PQR file with spaces between the fields and no chain letter, atoms N, CA, C, O and H, PARSE charges and radii, in Angstrom:
ATOM       1  N    MET     1      -5.194  -26.336  -29.506 -0.4000 1.5000
ATOM       2  CA   MET     1      -4.553  -27.454  -30.160 -0.0000 2.0000
ATOM       3  C    MET     1      -4.678  -28.688  -29.276  0.5500 1.7000
ATOM       4  O    MET     1      -4.508  -28.603  -28.059 -0.5500 1.4000
ATOM       5  N    ARG     2      -4.964  -29.790  -29.859 -0.4000 1.5000
ATOM       6  CA   ARG     2      -5.057  -31.051  -29.123 -0.0000 2.0000
ATOM       7  C    ARG     2      -3.716  -31.779  -29.191  0.5500 1.7000
ATOM       8  O    ARG     2      -3.092  -31.865  -30.249 -0.5500 1.4000
ATOM       9  H    ARG     2      -5.103  -29.859  -30.847  0.4000 1.0000
ATOM      10  N    MET     3      -3.295  -32.291  -28.060 -0.4000 1.5000
ATOM      11  CA   MET     3      -2.051  -33.047  -28.002 -0.0000 2.0000
ATOM      12  C    MET     3      -2.411  -34.523  -27.880  0.5500 1.7000
ATOM      13  O    MET     3      -3.334  -34.881  -27.148 -0.5500 1.4000
ATOM      14  H    MET     3      -3.802  -32.221  -27.201  0.4000 1.0000
ATOM      15  N    THR     4      -1.709  -35.353  -28.574 -0.4000 1.5000
ATOM      16  CA   THR     4      -1.960  -36.784  -28.452 -0.0000 2.0000
ATOM      17  C    THR     4      -1.337  -37.294  -27.159  0.5500 1.7000
ATOM      18  O    THR     4      -0.525  -36.609  -26.537 -0.5500 1.4000
ATOM      19  H    THR     4      -0.959  -35.063  -29.169  0.4000 1.0000
ATOM      20  N    ASN     5      -1.717  -38.469  -26.773 -0.4000 1.5000
ATOM      21  CA   ASN     5      -1.151  -39.068  -25.573 -0.0000 2.0000
ATOM      22  C    ASN     5       0.269  -39.575  -25.806  0.5500 1.7000
ATOM      23  O    ASN     5       0.860  -40.181  -24.912 -0.5500 1.4000
ATOM      24  H    ASN     5      -2.377  -39.025  -27.279  0.4000 1.0000
ATOM      25  N    ALA     6       0.819  -39.337  -26.988 -0.4000 1.5000
ATOM      26  CA   ALA     6       2.196  -39.737  -27.269 -0.0000 2.0000
ATOM      27  C    ALA     6       3.175  -38.951  -26.410  0.5500 1.7000
ATOM      28  O    ALA     6       4.305  -39.387  -26.193 -0.5500 1.4000
ATOM      29  H    ALA     6       0.339  -38.844  -27.714  0.4000 1.0000
ATOM      30  N    HIS     7       2.745  -37.795  -25.921 -0.4000 1.5000
ATOM      31  CA   HIS     7       3.595  -36.999  -25.040 -0.0000 2.0000
ATOM      32  C    HIS     7       3.598  -37.604  -23.639  0.5500 1.7000
ATOM      33  O    HIS     7       2.627  -38.229  -23.213 -0.5500 1.4000
ATOM      34  H    HIS     7       1.827  -37.440  -26.096  0.4000 1.0000
ATOM      35  N    THR     8       4.683  -37.411  -22.950 -0.4000 1.5000
ATOM      36  CA   THR     8       4.756  -37.809  -21.550 -0.0000 2.0000
ATOM      37  C    THR     8       4.414  -36.587  -20.713  0.5500 1.7000
ATOM      38  O    THR     8       5.160  -35.608  -20.693 -0.5500 1.4000
ATOM      39  H    THR     8       5.472  -36.903  -23.296  0.4000 1.0000
ATOM      40  N    TRP     9       3.298  -36.650  -20.033 -0.4000 1.5000
ATOM      41  CA   TRP     9       2.821  -35.539  -19.217 -0.0000 2.0000
ATOM      42  C    TRP     9       3.299  -35.736  -17.784  0.5500 1.7000
ATOM      43  O    TRP     9       3.297  -36.855  -17.272 -0.5500 1.4000
ATOM      44  H    TRP     9       2.692  -37.445  -20.049  0.4000 1.0000
ATOM      45  N    VAL    10       3.705  -34.654  -17.141 -0.4000 1.5000
ATOM      46  CA   VAL    10       4.156  -34.712  -15.749 -0.0000 2.0000
ATOM      47  C    VAL    10       3.446  -33.644  -14.932  0.5500 1.7000
ATOM      48  O    VAL    10       3.050  -32.601  -15.452 -0.5500 1.4000
ATOM      49  H    VAL    10       3.706  -33.745  -17.557  0.4000 1.0000
ATOM      50  N    LYS    11       3.294  -33.925  -13.641 -0.4000 1.5000
ATOM      51  CA   LYS    11       2.706  -32.967  -12.698 -0.0000 2.0000
ATOM      52  C    LYS    11       3.794  -32.435  -11.787  0.5500 1.7000
ATOM      53  O    LYS    11       4.837  -33.062  -11.605 -0.5500 1.4000
ATOM      54  H    LYS    11       3.616  -34.772  -13.219  0.4000 1.0000
ATOM      55  N    SER    12       3.540  -31.294  -11.231 -0.4000 1.5000
ATOM      56  CA   SER    12       4.463  -30.697  -10.276 -0.0000 2.0000
ATOM      57  C    SER    12       4.621  -31.597   -9.061  0.5500 1.7000
ATOM      58  O    SER    12       3.690  -32.300   -8.667 -0.5500 1.4000
ATOM      59  H    SER    12       2.692  -30.784  -11.379  0.4000 1.0000
ATOM      60  N    SER    13       5.799  -31.568   -8.477 -0.4000 1.5000
ATOM      61  CA   SER    13       6.022  -32.311   -7.236 -0.0000 2.0000
ATOM      62  C    SER    13       5.215  -31.714   -6.086  0.5500 1.7000
ATOM      63  O    SER    13       5.068  -32.347   -5.040 -0.5500 1.4000
ATOM      64  H    SER    13       6.556  -30.997   -8.796  0.4000 1.0000
ATOM      65  N    TYR    14       4.690  -30.504   -6.271 -0.4000 1.5000
ATOM      66  CA   TYR    14       3.851  -29.867   -5.261 -0.0000 2.0000
ATOM      67  C    TYR    14       2.405  -30.350   -5.333  0.5500 1.7000
ATOM      68  O    TYR    14       1.613  -30.031   -4.447 -0.5500 1.4000
ATOM      69  H    TYR    14       4.809  -29.990   -7.120  0.4000 1.0000
ATOM      70  N    SER    15       2.044  -31.107   -6.360 -0.4000 1.5000
ATOM      71  CA   SER    15       0.689  -31.623   -6.496 -0.0000 2.0000
ATOM      72  C    SER    15       0.447  -32.683   -5.437  0.5500 1.7000
ATOM      73  O    SER    15       1.303  -33.531   -5.182 -0.5500 1.4000
ATOM      74  H    SER    15       2.687  -31.366   -7.080  0.4000 1.0000
ATOM      75  N    GLY    16      -0.708  -32.627   -4.834 -0.4000 1.5000
ATOM      76  CA   GLY    16      -1.051  -33.613   -3.819 -0.0000 2.0000
ATOM      77  C    GLY    16      -1.540  -34.906   -4.434  0.5500 1.7000
ATOM      78  O    GLY    16      -1.842  -34.959   -5.626 -0.5500 1.4000
ATOM      79  H    GLY    16      -1.403  -31.939   -5.042  0.4000 1.0000
ATOM      80  N    ALA    17      -1.618  -35.932   -3.638 -0.4000 1.5000
ATOM      81  CA   ALA    17      -2.078  -37.242   -4.100 -0.0000 2.0000
ATOM      82  C    ALA    17      -3.590  -37.289   -4.276  0.5500 1.7000
ATOM      83  O    ALA    17      -4.115  -38.253   -4.832 -0.5500 1.4000
ATOM      84  H    ALA    17      -1.373  -35.889   -2.669  0.4000 1.0000
ATOM      85  N    ASP    18      -4.299  -36.255   -3.809 -0.4000 1.5000
ATOM      86  CA   ASP    18      -5.757  -36.262   -3.882 -0.0000 2.0000
ATOM      87  C    ASP    18      -6.298  -35.879   -5.253  0.5500 1.7000
ATOM      88  O    ASP    18      -7.514  -35.883   -5.448 -0.5500 1.4000
ATOM      89  H    ASP    18      -3.872  -35.471   -3.358  0.4000 1.0000
ATOM      90  N    GLY    19      -5.434  -35.548   -6.209 -0.4000 1.5000
ATOM      91  CA   GLY    19      -5.883  -35.215   -7.558 -0.0000 2.0000
ATOM      92  C    GLY    19      -6.559  -33.873   -7.654  0.5500 1.7000
ATOM      93  O    GLY    19      -7.411  -33.674   -8.521 -0.5500 1.4000
ATOM      94  H    GLY    19      -4.446  -35.545   -6.051  0.4000 1.0000
ATOM      95  N    GLY    20      -6.207  -32.948   -6.791 -0.4000 1.5000
ATOM      96  CA   GLY    20      -6.839  -31.632   -6.762 -0.0000 2.0000
ATOM      97  C    GLY    20      -6.474  -30.743   -7.930  0.5500 1.7000
ATOM      98  O    GLY    20      -6.424  -31.192   -9.075 -0.5500 1.4000
ATOM      99  H    GLY    20      -5.515  -33.109   -6.087  0.4000 1.0000
ATOM     100  N    ASN    21      -6.222  -29.490   -7.639 -0.4000 1.5000
ATOM     101  CA   ASN    21      -5.959  -28.486   -8.665 -0.0000 2.0000
ATOM     102  C    ASN    21      -4.539  -28.613   -9.199  0.5500 1.7000
ATOM     103  O    ASN    21      -3.609  -28.016   -8.657 -0.5500 1.4000
ATOM     104  H    ASN    21      -6.262  -29.125   -6.709  0.4000 1.0000
ATOM     105  N    CYS    22      -4.379  -29.382  -10.251 -0.4000 1.5000
ATOM     106  CA   CYS    22      -3.049  -29.634  -10.800 -0.0000 2.0000
ATOM     107  C    CYS    22      -3.022  -29.328  -12.291  0.5500 1.7000
ATOM     108  O    CYS    22      -4.026  -29.463  -12.989 -0.5500 1.4000
ATOM     109  H    CYS    22      -5.134  -29.867  -10.692  0.4000 1.0000
ATOM     110  N    VAL    23      -1.879  -28.924  -12.750 -0.4000 1.5000
ATOM     111  CA   VAL    23      -1.652  -28.825  -14.185 -0.0000 2.0000
ATOM     112  C    VAL    23      -0.577  -29.835  -14.548  0.5500 1.7000
ATOM     113  O    VAL    23       0.259  -30.205  -13.724 -0.5500 1.4000
ATOM     114  H    VAL    23      -1.063  -28.814  -12.183  0.4000 1.0000
ATOM     115  N    GLU    24      -0.618  -30.266  -15.786 -0.4000 1.5000
ATOM     116  CA   GLU    24       0.385  -31.181  -16.302 -0.0000 2.0000
ATOM     117  C    GLU    24       1.118  -30.489  -17.439  0.5500 1.7000
ATOM     118  O    GLU    24       0.538  -29.685  -18.170 -0.5500 1.4000
ATOM     119  H    GLU    24      -1.298  -29.965  -16.455  0.4000 1.0000
ATOM     120  N    VAL    25       2.385  -30.805  -17.580 -0.4000 1.5000
ATOM     121  CA   VAL    25       3.229  -30.211  -18.615 -0.0000 2.0000
ATOM     122  C    VAL    25       3.905  -31.339  -19.380  0.5500 1.7000
ATOM     123  O    VAL    25       4.291  -32.355  -18.801 -0.5500 1.4000
ATOM     124  H    VAL    25       2.856  -31.458  -16.986  0.4000 1.0000
ATOM     125  N    ALA    26       4.043  -31.151  -20.676 -0.4000 1.5000
ATOM     126  CA   ALA    26       4.801  -32.087  -21.511 -0.0000 2.0000
ATOM     127  C    ALA    26       5.857  -31.286  -22.262  0.5500 1.7000
ATOM     128  O    ALA    26       5.721  -30.076  -22.440 -0.5500 1.4000
ATOM     129  H    ALA    26       3.730  -30.326  -21.147  0.4000 1.0000
ATOM     130  N    VAL    27       6.886  -31.957  -22.691 -0.4000 1.5000
ATOM     131  CA   VAL    27       7.918  -31.283  -23.477 -0.0000 2.0000
ATOM     132  C    VAL    27       7.685  -31.628  -24.939  0.5500 1.7000
ATOM     133  O    VAL    27       7.840  -32.774  -25.362 -0.5500 1.4000
ATOM     134  H    VAL    27       6.996  -32.941  -22.546  0.4000 1.0000
ATOM     135  N    GLY    28       7.306  -30.601  -25.704 -0.4000 1.5000
ATOM     136  CA   GLY    28       7.123  -30.784  -27.131 -0.0000 2.0000
ATOM     137  C    GLY    28       8.383  -30.409  -27.876  0.5500 1.7000
ATOM     138  O    GLY    28       9.351  -29.932  -27.283 -0.5500 1.4000
ATOM     139  H    GLY    28       7.180  -29.670  -25.361  0.4000 1.0000
ATOM     140  N    GLU    29       8.368  -30.626  -29.166 -0.4000 1.5000
ATOM     141  CA   GLU    29       9.543  -30.332  -29.976 -0.0000 2.0000
ATOM     142  C    GLU    29       9.886  -28.848  -29.962  0.5500 1.7000
ATOM     143  O    GLU    29      11.057  -28.478  -29.875 -0.5500 1.4000
ATOM     144  H    GLU    29       7.582  -31.013  -29.648  0.4000 1.0000
ATOM     145  N    ARG    30       8.862  -27.996  -30.048 -0.4000 1.5000
ATOM     146  CA   ARG    30       9.092  -26.548  -30.081 -0.0000 2.0000
ATOM     147  C    ARG    30       8.380  -25.798  -28.972  0.5500 1.7000
ATOM     148  O    ARG    30       8.538  -24.584  -28.844 -0.5500 1.4000
ATOM     149  H    ARG    30       7.911  -28.297  -30.119  0.4000 1.0000
ATOM     150  N    SER    31       7.605  -26.498  -28.177 -0.4000 1.5000
ATOM     151  CA   SER    31       6.815  -25.819  -27.160 -0.0000 2.0000
ATOM     152  C    SER    31       6.622  -26.720  -25.952  0.5500 1.7000
ATOM     153  O    SER    31       6.991  -27.894  -25.952 -0.5500 1.4000
ATOM     154  H    SER    31       7.476  -27.484  -28.281  0.4000 1.0000
ATOM     155  N    LEU    32       6.028  -26.124  -24.919 -0.4000 1.5000
ATOM     156  CA   LEU    32       5.686  -26.867  -23.714 -0.0000 2.0000
ATOM     157  C    LEU    32       4.176  -26.766  -23.535  0.5500 1.7000
ATOM     158  O    LEU    32       3.678  -25.736  -23.082 -0.5500 1.4000
ATOM     159  H    LEU    32       5.728  -25.170  -24.919  0.4000 1.0000
ATOM     160  N    PRO    33       3.442  -27.819  -23.885 -0.5600 1.5000
ATOM     161  CA   PRO    33       2.004  -27.808  -23.695  0.2800 2.0000
ATOM     162  C    PRO    33       1.642  -27.990  -22.223  0.5500 1.7000
ATOM     163  O    PRO    33       2.302  -28.733  -21.496 -0.5500 1.4000
ATOM     164  N    VAL    34       0.585  -27.300  -21.797 -0.4000 1.5000
ATOM     165  CA   VAL    34       0.110  -27.343  -20.412 -0.0000 2.0000
ATOM     166  C    VAL    34      -1.384  -27.652  -20.448  0.5500 1.7000
ATOM     167  O    VAL    34      -2.111  -27.104  -21.276 -0.5500 1.4000
ATOM     168  H    VAL    34       0.050  -26.697  -22.388  0.4000 1.0000
ATOM     169  N    ARG    35      -1.842  -28.526  -19.556 -0.4000 1.5000
ATOM     170  CA   ARG    35      -3.266  -28.866  -19.492 -0.0000 2.0000
ATOM     171  C    ARG    35      -3.688  -29.083  -18.048  0.5500 1.7000
ATOM     172  O    ARG    35      -2.852  -29.254  -17.160 -0.5500 1.4000
ATOM     173  H    ARG    35      -1.251  -28.972  -18.884  0.4000 1.0000
ATOM     174  N    ASP    36      -4.989  -29.074  -17.828 -0.4000 1.5000
ATOM     175  CA   ASP    36      -5.585  -29.355  -16.525 -0.0000 2.0000
ATOM     176  C    ASP    36      -5.594  -30.870  -16.332  0.5500 1.7000
ATOM     177  O    ASP    36      -6.104  -31.596  -17.186 -0.5500 1.4000
ATOM     178  H    ASP    36      -5.667  -28.935  -18.549  0.4000 1.0000
ATOM     179  N    SER    37      -5.048  -31.347  -15.243 -0.4000 1.5000
ATOM     180  CA   SER    37      -4.971  -32.794  -15.021 -0.0000 2.0000
ATOM     181  C    SER    37      -6.348  -33.440  -14.891  0.5500 1.7000
ATOM     182  O    SER    37      -6.497  -34.633  -15.153 -0.5500 1.4000
ATOM     183  H    SER    37      -4.634  -30.757  -14.549  0.4000 1.0000
ATOM     184  N    LYS    38      -7.347  -32.671  -14.493 -0.4000 1.5000
ATOM     185  CA   LYS    38      -8.697  -33.222  -14.360 -0.0000 2.0000
ATOM     186  C    LYS    38      -9.377  -33.386  -15.716  0.5500 1.7000
ATOM     187  O    LYS    38     -10.372  -34.101  -15.828 -0.5500 1.4000
ATOM     188  H    LYS    38      -7.226  -31.702  -14.280  0.4000 1.0000
ATOM     189  N    ARG    39      -8.845  -32.727  -16.748 -0.4000 1.5000
ATOM     190  CA   ARG    39      -9.442  -32.805  -18.080 -0.0000 2.0000
ATOM     191  C    ARG    39      -8.414  -33.314  -19.090  0.5500 1.7000
ATOM     192  O    ARG    39      -8.325  -32.816  -20.212 -0.5500 1.4000
ATOM     193  H    ARG    39      -8.036  -32.146  -16.657  0.4000 1.0000
ATOM     194  N    ALA    40      -7.658  -34.292  -18.677 -0.4000 1.5000
ATOM     195  CA   ALA    40      -6.565  -34.804  -19.510 -0.0000 2.0000
ATOM     196  C    ALA    40      -7.053  -35.453  -20.806  0.5500 1.7000
ATOM     197  O    ALA    40      -6.327  -35.470  -21.800 -0.5500 1.4000
ATOM     198  H    ALA    40      -7.731  -34.697  -17.765  0.4000 1.0000
ATOM     199  N    ASP    41      -8.254  -35.976  -20.802 -0.4000 1.5000
ATOM     200  CA   ASP    41      -8.787  -36.644  -21.995 -0.0000 2.0000
ATOM     201  C    ASP    41      -9.654  -35.704  -22.809  0.5500 1.7000
ATOM     202  O    ASP    41     -10.881  -35.785  -22.761 -0.5500 1.4000
ATOM     203  H    ASP    41      -8.844  -35.962  -19.995  0.4000 1.0000
ATOM     204  N    GLY    42      -9.023  -34.817  -23.553 -0.4000 1.5000
ATOM     205  CA   GLY    42      -9.766  -33.960  -24.470 -0.0000 2.0000
ATOM     206  C    GLY    42      -9.990  -32.543  -24.013  0.5500 1.7000
ATOM     207  O    GLY    42     -10.647  -31.777  -24.718 -0.5500 1.4000
ATOM     208  H    GLY    42      -8.025  -34.751  -23.592  0.4000 1.0000
ATOM     209  N    GLY    43      -9.474  -32.160  -22.863 -0.4000 1.5000
ATOM     210  CA   GLY    43      -9.612  -30.782  -22.414 -0.0000 2.0000
ATOM     211  C    GLY    43      -8.689  -29.854  -23.185  0.5500 1.7000
ATOM     212  O    GLY    43      -7.873  -30.311  -23.986 -0.5500 1.4000
ATOM     213  H    GLY    43      -8.940  -32.782  -22.291  0.4000 1.0000
ATOM     214  N    PRO    44      -8.813  -28.558  -22.949 -0.5600 1.5000
ATOM     215  CA   PRO    44      -7.966  -27.601  -23.663  0.2800 2.0000
ATOM     216  C    PRO    44      -6.501  -27.714  -23.254  0.5500 1.7000
ATOM     217  O    PRO    44      -6.173  -28.106  -22.134 -0.5500 1.4000
ATOM     218  N    VAL    45      -5.643  -27.361  -24.188 -0.4000 1.5000
ATOM     219  CA   VAL    45      -4.198  -27.363  -23.979 -0.0000 2.0000
ATOM     220  C    VAL    45      -3.675  -25.989  -24.364  0.5500 1.7000
ATOM     221  O    VAL    45      -4.023  -25.464  -25.422 -0.5500 1.4000
ATOM     222  H    VAL    45      -5.910  -27.043  -25.097  0.4000 1.0000
ATOM     223  N    ILE    46      -2.850  -25.408  -23.519 -0.4000 1.5000
ATOM     224  CA   ILE    46      -2.189  -24.136  -23.814 -0.0000 2.0000
ATOM     225  C    ILE    46      -0.735  -24.458  -24.110  0.5500 1.7000
ATOM     226  O    ILE    46      -0.075  -25.156  -23.340 -0.5500 1.4000
ATOM     227  H    ILE    46      -2.568  -25.834  -22.659  0.4000 1.0000
ATOM     228  N    GLU    47      -0.241  -23.950  -25.224 -0.4000 1.5000
ATOM     229  CA   GLU    47       1.163  -24.195  -25.571 -0.0000 2.0000
ATOM     230  C    GLU    47       1.983  -22.934  -25.364  0.5500 1.7000
ATOM     231  O    GLU    47       1.606  -21.851  -25.812 -0.5500 1.4000
ATOM     232  H    GLU    47      -0.777  -23.384  -25.850  0.4000 1.0000
ATOM     233  N    PHE    48       3.099  -23.086  -24.686 -0.4000 1.5000
ATOM     234  CA   PHE    48       4.033  -21.991  -24.444 -0.0000 2.0000
ATOM     235  C    PHE    48       5.317  -22.256  -25.215  0.5500 1.7000
ATOM     236  O    PHE    48       5.795  -23.390  -25.252 -0.5500 1.4000
ATOM     237  H    PHE    48       3.406  -23.965  -24.322  0.4000 1.0000
ATOM     238  N    GLY    49       5.880  -21.222  -25.830 -0.4000 1.5000
ATOM     239  CA   GLY    49       7.252  -21.316  -26.309 -0.0000 2.0000
ATOM     240  C    GLY    49       8.156  -21.341  -25.084  0.5500 1.7000
ATOM     241  O    GLY    49       7.726  -20.962  -23.994 -0.5500 1.4000
ATOM     242  H    GLY    49       5.492  -20.301  -25.800  0.4000 1.0000
ATOM     243  N    ARG    50       9.376  -21.771  -25.243 -0.4000 1.5000
ATOM     244  CA   ARG    50      10.268  -21.897  -24.083 -0.0000 2.0000
ATOM     245  C    ARG    50      10.493  -20.580  -23.341  0.5500 1.7000
ATOM     246  O    ARG    50      10.436  -20.578  -22.111 -0.5500 1.4000
ATOM     247  H    ARG    50       9.725  -22.079  -26.128  0.4000 1.0000
ATOM     248  N    PRO    51      10.747  -19.452  -24.027 -0.5600 1.5000
ATOM     249  CA   PRO    51      10.917  -18.189  -23.288  0.2800 2.0000
ATOM     250  C    PRO    51       9.640  -17.776  -22.545  0.5500 1.7000
ATOM     251  O    PRO    51       9.706  -17.291  -21.415 -0.5500 1.4000
ATOM     252  N    ALA    52       8.487  -17.968  -23.177 -0.4000 1.5000
ATOM     253  CA   ALA    52       7.219  -17.614  -22.532 -0.0000 2.0000
ATOM     254  C    ALA    52       6.961  -18.506  -21.322  0.5500 1.7000
ATOM     255  O    ALA    52       6.439  -18.036  -20.311 -0.5500 1.4000
ATOM     256  H    ALA    52       8.433  -18.362  -24.095  0.4000 1.0000
ATOM     257  N    PHE    53       7.319  -19.787  -21.411 -0.4000 1.5000
ATOM     258  CA   PHE    53       7.123  -20.691  -20.283 -0.0000 2.0000
ATOM     259  C    PHE    53       8.010  -20.295  -19.110  0.5500 1.7000
ATOM     260  O    PHE    53       7.590  -20.374  -17.956 -0.5500 1.4000
ATOM     261  H    PHE    53       7.743  -20.169  -22.232  0.4000 1.0000
ATOM     262  N    ALA    54       9.230  -19.872  -19.401 -0.4000 1.5000
ATOM     263  CA   ALA    54      10.134  -19.410  -18.337 -0.0000 2.0000
ATOM     264  C    ALA    54       9.548  -18.186  -17.639  0.5500 1.7000
ATOM     265  O    ALA    54       9.628  -18.076  -16.415 -0.5500 1.4000
ATOM     266  H    ALA    54       9.572  -19.808  -20.339  0.4000 1.0000
ATOM     267  N    ARG    55       8.956  -17.263  -18.407 -0.4000 1.5000
ATOM     268  CA   ARG    55       8.313  -16.082  -17.803 -0.0000 2.0000
ATOM     269  C    ARG    55       7.086  -16.494  -16.994  0.5500 1.7000
ATOM     270  O    ARG    55       6.840  -15.949  -15.918 -0.5500 1.4000
ATOM     271  H    ARG    55       8.891  -17.352  -19.400  0.4000 1.0000
ATOM     272  N    PHE    56       6.318  -17.452  -17.505 -0.4000 1.5000
ATOM     273  CA   PHE    56       5.150  -17.965  -16.797 -0.0000 2.0000
ATOM     274  C    PHE    56       5.560  -18.539  -15.439  0.5500 1.7000
ATOM     275  O    PHE    56       4.943  -18.222  -14.422 -0.5500 1.4000
ATOM     276  H    PHE    56       6.518  -17.895  -18.379  0.4000 1.0000
ATOM     277  N    LEU    57       6.591  -19.376  -15.417 -0.4000 1.5000
ATOM     278  CA   LEU    57       7.058  -19.955  -14.151 -0.0000 2.0000
ATOM     279  C    LEU    57       7.551  -18.882  -13.192  0.5500 1.7000
ATOM     280  O    LEU    57       7.287  -18.956  -11.992 -0.5500 1.4000
ATOM     281  H    LEU    57       7.092  -19.634  -16.243  0.4000 1.0000
ATOM     282  N    ALA    58       8.259  -17.890  -13.704 -0.4000 1.5000
ATOM     283  CA   ALA    58       8.737  -16.801  -12.846 -0.0000 2.0000
ATOM     284  C    ALA    58       7.558  -16.064  -12.224  0.5500 1.7000
ATOM     285  O    ALA    58       7.607  -15.700  -11.049 -0.5500 1.4000
ATOM     286  H    ALA    58       8.474  -17.829  -14.679  0.4000 1.0000
ATOM     287  N    SER    59       6.505  -15.840  -12.995 -0.4000 1.5000
ATOM     288  CA   SER    59       5.311  -15.162  -12.474 -0.0000 2.0000
ATOM     289  C    SER    59       4.627  -15.993  -11.398  0.5500 1.7000
ATOM     290  O    SER    59       4.183  -15.457  -10.383 -0.5500 1.4000
ATOM     291  H    SER    59       6.466  -16.135  -13.950  0.4000 1.0000
ATOM     292  N    VAL    60       4.541  -17.294  -11.617 -0.4000 1.5000
ATOM     293  CA   VAL    60       3.923  -18.182  -10.624 -0.0000 2.0000
ATOM     294  C    VAL    60       4.725  -18.159   -9.328  0.5500 1.7000
ATOM     295  O    VAL    60       4.153  -18.100   -8.239 -0.5500 1.4000
ATOM     296  H    VAL    60       4.902  -17.730  -12.442  0.4000 1.0000
ATOM     297  N    ARG    61       6.023  -18.205   -9.446 -0.4000 1.5000
ATOM     298  CA   ARG    61       6.872  -18.194   -8.250 -0.0000 2.0000
ATOM     299  C    ARG    61       6.743  -16.893   -7.476  0.5500 1.7000
ATOM     300  O    ARG    61       6.812  -16.886   -6.247 -0.5500 1.4000
ATOM     301  H    ARG    61       6.487  -18.253  -10.331  0.4000 1.0000
ATOM     302  N    GLU    62       6.554  -15.782   -8.200 -0.4000 1.5000
ATOM     303  CA   GLU    62       6.415  -14.474   -7.551 -0.0000 2.0000
ATOM     304  C    GLU    62       5.060  -14.315   -6.879  0.5500 1.7000
ATOM     305  O    GLU    62       4.893  -13.462   -6.006 -0.5500 1.4000
ATOM     306  H    GLU    62       6.498  -15.787   -9.199  0.4000 1.0000
ATOM     307  N    GLY    63       4.098  -15.128   -7.279 -0.4000 1.5000
ATOM     308  CA   GLY    63       2.769  -15.072   -6.687 -0.0000 2.0000
ATOM     309  C    GLY    63       1.906  -14.144   -7.413  0.5500 1.7000
ATOM     310  O    GLY    63       0.743  -13.969   -7.050 -0.5500 1.4000
ATOM     311  H    GLY    63       4.234  -15.821   -7.988  0.4000 1.0000
């Protein structure tokens, strides 16, 4: 699914200023879309429901 730029995309505070390996997240009405910051203009977007996003974050934190 393509997301318009109407969403406000944010990067993690852990992202460096060099524009490296970062993902961006936006808050949608029913989901949280995630995209690669390097491909913000037309790259793929993965949408998570809120419970799935919480599990995703827990998995990332666990390593």
